[in-house]
N, C-alpha and C positions, 0 to 999 in steps of 0.2 A: 178518417184521419182528423185529429183535433189540432186546430191552429190557435196558439195562444199569442196574443200581440200586446197585452198590457204589461206594464212594469209596476209591480207592487212596491209599497214603501219598504218592505223587508228586502226586496232585491236592490232598491236604491241604496239602502243602508249598507248592504253587503258590498255593492260596487264601490261605494265611497270608502268603506273600511279597507277594502283591498287596495284602492288607489292610495289611501293614506299610508298603509303599510309599504306600498311600493316605493314611496318617497322616504318614509321615516325609518323603516327597518331594512331597507334594501342593501345588503352587504356588498361592498365593492362598487356600488354605483354612486356617482356624484352628480348633483343637479345644479344648474346655473340659470340665473335670470339674465337675459341679454337685452341691451338697448341698442337701437340703431336708427338709421335713416335721418341724418341731419338735413337732408335735401327736401325742400317743399314739395308737397304732392302735385303742385301745379306744373312742375317740371316733368316732362315725359322721360322717365328713366330708361325707356327702351333704347334710347340713343347711346346709353352707357355700354350697351352690349354690341353696338354696331362696329363695323370695321373701318369706319371713316370718321373724320374729325367733325365736330359739331361747333358752329360758330354762333349759335343762338344766344340771346340774352335772357337772363332770368335772375331773380333776387331771392334772398333768404328772408325768413320771417322768424321772429322770436316766439310769439304765441299767436298764431293766426287761426282764429276760430272760423274765419271765412273760407279756410281751405276746404276743398271738396275731398273728404277722406274716402279713399276707396275701401271696399269691403275686404275682409280678411279670409279669402277662400282657403279651405283646408286642402291645399294642393301641394304637390312637390315643387311647383314653380315658386310658390310663396316662400317655401323653406329655403330654396336656392337663392331667391332674391334677398332674403334676410342677411345672409352672409356677405352679400355684395355691399351692404351699408352698415354692418354691425360695428359698433364703436367700443363697446365695453361689455364685460360679463362680471357678475358677482355670484359667488357660491351661495346656494340656498342651504342654510343649516336647519337642523331639527327644530331649533328655536324660532324658525320663521314660518312654521306650518302649524295649523290648528283646524280642528273640526268647527263647523258653525251650525247654530240653530237659530231660528227666527227669534228675535229679541222678546216679543210679547210682554212689554212692560205692564205691570198691574195698573188697572184703572178702576176707579170706584164706579159702582152700579153696572159694571160689565158682567155678563153671565159667563162663567167658566164651567166647562163640561167636566164632570167627574170621569176619572179613568175607569174604563170597563174592559176587561180582558177579552170579552166576546164581541167587541165593536171596533170599527175602524176609527182610529184616533187621529189620523193625519189628513182628514178631509179639509178642504179649504174653509177657513173661517172657524174651524172647530178648535178653540183655544182650551187646552187642558193643563197648561202650566203658565206660570207668571214669573217675571223678573222684578225683584224688588231693587230699584235703583239706589235706594238708601244704604242697604247693607250688602249689595251685589250678590244676593242669594237667589237661586232659582227654586221654586216650589211647584210640585205637581199637585193638582186638584184631585183629592181622593173622594170627596163627597160634597154636595152643595145643598143638603137638605135644609130647608128654611125652618126656623123656629116659629114663624107666624102661623095663625090658625087656618089660613087658606092657601098659603103659597106652596107650590109643589117643588120637586127636586130639580126641575129644569127651568124654572121661570124666576129664580131668585138671583139678583145681581149681587156681586161681592161688595160688602160695605167696609170691611176691615182688612188691611194689608197684612199678610203673614210676615212675621219677622223673627221667629224663634230659630235658635241653632240646635234644637233638640233633634236627635236621630229618630225619635218616635213620631207617629202621626199626631198632628196638633189640631186643636179646634180654635176657631174664631167665633165671636159672639153672633155672627150672622148665620150660623149653621153650617158654614163651610168647614171641611177638614182638608189639611194640607200635609204634604210630605216633603221635607227638605231634600233636594237632590245634590246641590253643591254650592259652594261659594266661589265666586270669580275673584281672582286676585286683582288688585288695582293695576298692576303692570300688564296683565293679560287684557284687562278691559281697555286700557289705553292703547295697547298695540293692535289688538285684533278686532275690536268692535267696529262695526260698519253701520253708520247712521245714514240711512237712505231718506228719501222724501216721505216715506210712510213706514208704519210698523211692518208692512208686508215685505219691504226690501231693506229692513234693518236687521242686523245679525250680531250675536255675541258668541264668543268661543266656548267650547265645552271640551272636557278631556276625561280620560280614565286614569286614575292614579295606580300605577303598577309597581310602586316601590314604597318603602317606609320613609315618609318625609322627615327630614331632620328638623330640629328645633329652629323656629323662625319662619318656617313655611306654614303659617297658621291656616290658610285656606286649604292647602293640600292635606294638612293633618285632619281638618274637619271633614273633608270629602272622604278621606280614607276611613274615618270612623263611620260615616254613613254607609259606605260600601261594606264594611265588615259587619255592620248591624243588620244588613239585609237578610231576609229569610226567604229562601227559595220555596215557592209553592205556598206562600202565606195568603191569608185573606186580606183583601183591601177594604172591603166594606160589605155590609148587609143593608139592602135598601128595599123600600116598598115599591112594588111594581106600579107603573104609572096608572094602570087601570083602577087601582084601589086607593089612590091618594085620598086622604081625609075621610076614609070610609069606616075605619075601625078604631075603637077606643078601649081603654082598660076598664075592667069591672072592679070598683073599689071594695067589693066584698071579698075579693081574692088578692088584690094588690094594694099594699099600703105604700103610697108614694107621696112625697112632699113633706116639708118640715112640719106642717100643722097636724099631720096624721102619724107622727112617729110613735113607735112602740119601743119598749125597753127590755133589756135583759133583766129578768126578775131575780136571778141568783148569780153570784160570782161564778166566773168560769176561768180556770187557770189556763196558761199557755199549754198547748197540747191537748186541751179538752176536745172531745168529739161530740158534745151535745150542748145545746143552749136552751134554757127555759125562758120563754117569752110570754107576753100578754096573750091571753086566750081571745081569739076573735073569730068571727064568721060562724056559719051554721055548722051543725054536726057533720053534714054531708061534705062540707068543704075541707075538713081537717086533713083527710088523707090525700086530697088533691094538691097539697103543697109540695109533694114530692117533685124533685127536679126544678123547683124554683130556687131563687137566690135569697139568702139572707145577707144583708149588706150593713156593715157598721158605718154609720154616717156621722157620729159624733161621740165624744168621750173616749175612755180607754179602749184601745184596740181599733181606733178609727182607720178606715181605709180597707179593712179586710172584707173579702167577699167569699162566701162559701156556698156550694151547691147543697141543697137539702136532700138528704138521702131518704129519710123517713120522717113522719110527724105523727104524734099521738097526744091525746089529752092526759094530763097527769094532775094529781092533787097533792100539793105540798103544804102542810100546816093548815089545811082547810081552804087553801087558795087554789083555784083552777088555773093551770098554765098549759101552754102548748110546748111540748118538748120536741125539738128537731135534732136529728143526728146529722153530722157533717164530717168532713175531713178535718184533721187536727188544726187547731188555731195556732198561729204564730205568736200572738200576743194575747194576754188575758183580758177578760171583760169584767166590768163592775156592775153588780146588780142594782136595781132601782132602790133609791133611798131618798126620802124627802130632804132637800137641802144639800145633797151630795152630788158629785159629778158621776153620772151614770152613763152606761153605754147605750146610745140610741141606735135603733135599727130600722131598716126598711125590709119588707118582704116583697120581692118583685119577680116577675117571670124571667126565665132564662131562655136563651136560644142556643141550641146545640147544633153542631155542624156534622153532617153525614157526608162522607166521601172517602178518599183513599189516603188522606194525610193523617197527621197525628198532632198532639199538643206540642207547642213550641218548647215547653219545658219538660216533656216526657213524663216519666213516672213520678217525678218530683213536682208535679203541677202545683201551681200556687192556689188554684181555685177548687180543684177536685182531682181525683185519680182516674177520671174517665179517659184521659189521654186523647182529647179531642179539642178542637178550637171551640171557644165559648164566647157568648155575647150577651149584653143586656139591652132589651128594647128601650128606645127613647120615645118620649111623649112630649107634646107641647103643653102649654098651660091649660088647655082645655081637655087634656087627656087623650088627644088624637095621636095614634101611632105614626111616627115620622121616620123611624129607621132603627139603628142599633149602634151601640158602642162595643167594640171588640175588647174583651178582656184577655183572651189568648188568641193571637192571630194564627197560630198553628204553623205547620210546615209540610212540605212535600205533597201538597194537594195538586192534583191535575183536574179534578172535578169535585164539586161540593154543592150541597143544598142545605137550607136552613130549616130547622123545626119551627112550628108555629108556637109562639109563646102562649102560655096559659093566661086565662083571665081576660081575653078579648071579647068584645061584643060589637055588633054592628051599630053604626051610628043611626042607620035607618033600616029597620027590619023589612021595609017594603022593597028595598033594593037588594040586600043580602040577608038571607035567613040563616046562613052558616058561614064558617070561616073557610075561604078558598085555600086549597093546598099550595097554590102558586102565589100566595100573598107576598112572600119575601124572595128576593133573589140575592145571590152572592156574586161578588167580583173578586177574582184571584189576582195576585201580583203577577207581574211579568216574570219570565224565566230569570232566576237569580234573586228575585225579590226587588221591592222598590228601593231605588238608590244603588243597586249593585253595579250598574253601568249606565251612567247618565248619557253617554254618547248614543247608545242603542235605544234607550228608553224614550229619549226626547227627539228621536228621529233625525239625527244629524245626517243630512244628505248633501252637504257641501263642505268643501275644504278651502281654506284661504291660504295663499302663499303671500306673506307680507314681508317686504324688506325695504331698505332705503338706500339711496345713493347720496352720500354726504360730501358735497364738493368734489375735490379731487381724490377722495378716498386715500388720505395720507400720501398725496403726491403720486399715486399710481396712475390716475386717470386725468385726462385733460377735460376740464369742465367749462370750456369756452364756446360750446355750440349746443344746439338743441337736438331733440330726438322725437321720433314719431312712431316708433315700434317697440314693443317688448316681445320677448320670446322665452320659452322654457327649453333648455338644451340639456340633454343627458350625455355625460361623459365626453366632453370636448377634450382634445389632446393638446398637451403643451407643445409649443413650437420647438423649443430646444429641449431635447429629451435625453434620457440616459438608458444605457443597455448593458447587460452582462452577456459576454460571449464566452462560451466554454468550448475548448478544442480537445481533440483526441489525437492519439498516435504521435505525440511529441511535436506537432507542428506549431508554427507561430513562435518559435524560440528566439527569433531575431527582433521581435517587437518588444518595446519596453515603454515605460511611462513617458508621456509627452509626445509619443508618435501619433501621427494622424492615420486614420484608417478610412477606407472607402467601403461603403455598404452597397451591394448591388442586388436588385430584385425587380422582376416584372418590368423591365425596360427603364428603370429609374436608378438614380445614384444618390446616395446620401453620404455625409462625411461626419466624422467625430474624432475626438481626441482621447487616447488611452490615458486615464489618470492613474491607474494602478493595475496590478495583476498579481496572480498567485499561481505558482507552478505546483500542481497536485502530485503527479508522478509521471513516469515515462509513458504509461499507458493512457492516462487521462489527458495529459497535456496541461494547458494553462487556462486560467479564467481571467478575463480582462473586464475592467470597468471602463466603459466608453461614455464620455460625457459630451454634451453639446451637439447631439446629432441633429442635422438638418435634413430636410427632405420628407416625403410622405411616408413615414415609418409604417403606417398601417398597411402599406402595400408590399412590405418586405416579406414575401412568402418563400422565396428561394434565394437564400442569402449566401454570399461569399464575402470574404474580407481580404484585403491585401495581405498576402503571405499567411493567411489562415484558411486552410482548406484541407480536409473537410471541417465542418463545425459540429458540435454536439448539442448546442442549445443556444437560444437567444431569448432574453427576457427584457422587455422594455418597461421603463417607468414613463408612462405617457399621459395618464389621465390627470387633467387639471383638478386641483382640490385634494390630491392625495399627498401633497408635500408633508403635511403634518403627520401623516401615518408613516413616513419614512424616517422618523427620528425616534430613537429608542435609547434607553440606558441599560447597559449590561453591568451586573453586579456579581462580585466574587465573594467567596468566604474568606479570602485573604487579600492583602494589598496587591494591586496590580502594578508590576514593575517592568520597566523596559519599553513598554508600548507608550507612544506619545502622540500628540496632536498631528494630524495629517497622515498617520499610519493607516494602512488598510488591514482590516481584520476579517477572518473567515472562521466559521464553525466547522470543525472536522470530526465531530462525534466523540465517543468515548468507548473504545472497544471493551474495556474491562467492565463497563456498566451495561454493555449491550445496546449502546446508543449509536445509531447510524449517523454519518455526517449530514448536517442540514445544508451545508455549502452556502448558508446565509452569509452575507458580507456587507460591509459598510465602511465609511471613512470616519476616523476618530476626530471629533470636534474639540473635545477637551477632556481632561481628567476631572472627575467630580470633586467637590469639596471633601467628600469622603474618598480616600485613596483606593477604595475598593470598587469605585464606579467609573465606567467609561460612557461618555455621551457620543453617540454615533449619528451621522446624517446619511442620506442617500442609501438607506438600508434596502437590500434586496433579499427576499426570502424570509424565513422565520427561524430564528435561532432556537435551539432546543436546550432547555435547562438541564444541566448535568454534562453537557458536552464540553470538550476542550476548545477554546478559542485561541487561534494563533494570530499574531500581529506581524506585519511586514512594512518596511519603510517604502517610500516611493520608488526606491531603486530595487525593491524586491528582496531586501535583506531581512532575515528573521529578526524581530525585535523583542519577542517575548510570547508567553502564553499563560493561560489561566483556565481554571475550571469554572464554567458559568453556573452561577447559583440562581440568578433571577433576571428576567427580562421585563422591562417596564416601558410601555408606550409613553411618549412624551408629546404633548401638544403645546407648543410654545405660545405665549400670550400674543405674539404678533404674527401668528401663522397666516399664510397667504389666503385671502378670500376674494380679492378684486383683481381683475385682469384687463389689461389694455389690449384692444383689438386694432389699434391704428399702427401704421408703419411710419416711422420718422426718417425723413430724408434730409441730409445736409447737402445743399446744392450750391454750386459756385457759378456766378454769372459770367457772361462773356465780357472781355475787356471793353471798357468805355460804354457798356450797356448795362449799367448796374441796376439791381433790383430796387424798386421803389415801394412805397407803402401799399399801393394797390395793384402791383404787378400780378399777383395772384389773389383770389378771393375765395372765401369759404363757400362751399357747396358747388363750385364749378368743377369741371373735369380737367385733369392734367394728363398730358400725353407723353409717353416715353418712346424714344427711338434708339436704335442700336448705333446710329451715327448721325452726323449733322449734314448729310449730303442733300437733304431736301431743303431747297432754298425758298421755294414758294409753295407751302402746303395748301392743299385745297380740301374740299369736303370729301374727296375720294382718295386722298392720300392714305396708304396703309401705315399703321403704327404697330409697335411692339406690344404696348399695354396702355391702359388708362385706369384712372381711379378718381374718386371724388376727393376734393380738398376739405379736410376737417379744420385745419388751422394753418396760419401762415405767419412767420415771425422773421422779418428781414433785418440784416445789419444795415442801418441807415446812416452810418458815419464812415464810409470808406474814403480813402484818398482819391483824388481825381486821377483818371487814367488807369485805375486798377480794377480788379474784380471785387465783388463783395459776395457774402454768403447769406443764406437764408435757411431757416428750419421749415420744412414743408411736411405737414402731417396729413397722411392720406388714409382712406378706408377702402376696403374691398379688393385689395390686390392679392392675387394668388402668390404662393411662395416662389421666389426667384423671378417674378415677372418684372420687377424693378431691380437692377443690379448696379453695383459700383462701376462707374465708367460709362453708364448709359447717359443719354441726352434727354433733357426735359425741354419741351417747347414753351417759350413765352414770347411776349410781344413788347417792344419798346418803340415808341413813336410810330405805332401801327405797323411795324416791320417785325417779321419773325426772327427770333433769336433762340440760341440754345444754351442751357445751363448744363453743367456736368454733375452727375451724382457723385459726391465725394465720400459719403458714408451712409450706412443704413442701419437703423435699429428696428428689427423685425417685431411684429406683434407677439404677445405672450401666448396666444392661442393659435393653433394651426388652422388656417383657413379651411372651411368646409368640413371640419371633423365634428364628431358628436352627432346625436340624433335630435333634430329640431322637432319638438313635440307640439308646440303651440306658438302661434304668432298672432298678435293683435295690432291693428293700425289705429291711430288717433291723430288729432291735430297737434301741431308742433308744440313742445314744451321746452322752454328756455332753461339752460343750465349755466351756472356761473360758479366761481370758486367758493362762495359762501352759501350756496343754496343746498337745500336738502329736499330730495324728491321721495315722497312716500309712494310705494307701488303696492297696490292690492290686486291680487289675482284670485278671483273666486271661481272655483271649479266644482261642478257637481251635476246632478240630474234634476 
């Protein structure tokens, strides 16, 4: 039996990619960042769960780095405790999530390792890409061959920072070759970059562009062009194996290299010509060995063209001896040598052919030859030492490849090598998809950052007057006040109408809601009711009855926080919509003549669009079907009109909900002559709730109905003498219905116990204990105030 315990980089990347997709592309799921625990860690919160009153003294701190922060164990108890002190949640949008790679800023004289497809590239300290902080571009090192006479391919530090925006492999003067991967936008750099204490814990974001960027998204347009230019199975580089560094040089009797040794075309050659007459050189035995070498136009007419020599022979033209080489057709013509005229200067240099299972990048219309294979030119330093190769045709679809030995080489020292070794050169292939095809995968993104901010009171949604010590990631928490559709059969429920209250029963609990509208389908199906403002733990309604509605045909809840924007749509018709007005209830009933079954989707009309053919709906349930007939009904159930639905458009309002308050707000009334004072209640202390005021002398063993932590306290300090006064008491961590109107709140005046009455309650926007808590992190207290902005970075990965 084989036991595998290591996690490879590929597995890490796959895990992180799956995790990213889980957040980014998870249809129907909503993710929230929660903050909590305004209470200092020095206070033993175990007493909050006790059944007796605690009279201990403790104080709050705004930013207490001396706090002893407990660990954040990944236990169910940690997740349960988070809800006990959770104060707010904010929806995590797709714009708040990014892949991360190590920053790896370019530094002069640093050795960067060239990409090799047959080596591990993600070993600690093995830097193979750099970040140019000036142009915000990331470049992958393709080769680092030194141009010096003695430096090898792995001991040369980088001298020149890459800065090109070309999609091709680029060269710098220090012998390095680089490939642009992507350019980071200024906005993403500002939002997602994490600058740690060293390069090893500093990160920048990386992404894959899976759309056609519009004008103005310059960085995305550039990256998309890099992705599109990538060639799957192409060659990255051809390099000299380390064993043979500085061991072989070119033979000038066969290779004419360098401006001082140029040769010239001796006769004009028109575009399309398949032969060139050049200076005769070399021994007679060398003439036929020029086959499969390159002729390169380095100056004059036709400059830049490179062609593979097919054959070579000596010819005599007008008494002059020339060497005639046959090639594939020229794109541009050449000018023969003439004193005082501009002539086409040439080099004759060795070629490197690639053997493998791929083909030429340009196929049968190859620029350099019709061999349909990748091709390269060997590179030499100023002393003629072989240092590597420049690829002319990078090829495509290679899964294995080897390089031919270029002609014209000789050993620097015959005492060491008497022949040219077959493994002199090695090839490096591109990653799957080609260099730049997917920067996320190629650069080894094994971390994801969730980055969002809390800005003061988030448009007056949150109370920003206390600190917090925990963050959490929560999946699909439920709205406290929810909406449901109830469909009945057999004609039941006919006595219920809009405005009636209904009771929902299930699993030993009771919830309540108000019927806002209904639709009567037919005598067999019964009615469909829209019930708003349901309270109670709707997640437990598994066996439901309603007042005067029994049996039921179906129940659908709108419960998940963050879906409100998805419940707003525009319905468009081919004709003007008449009769249906704001606050009417509409439902889709299919179109029998078109073979469209009823969707039974429904919603409330918010307004008629500026185009009289449009209706804006909110609280939409189900999915309307284009082509079906939509019927409208008033709140009294009277038909108001109908139309054929032409188009359904989802609407995301500019101010859609993304922040949610988790505190409960109590308005309490003091006892007469025992008015609230500025410090009657204090932040972070416990408040106790009783069903009556019969306990005159509470002790540490006195049972109570419920307790919670005080988040904020705001008393009315200007009452008349001899009267009651009121106070707003904001608490955290109370379960639904644990504090109710008419209950009594214990407080002290002149060291004597007194009772305040709860006059009104504003429940939290998220239902206590709902959703899946995936992550909790503890830290020292962070102060919040109305003008503050807290940036929260959550880095997750392997």
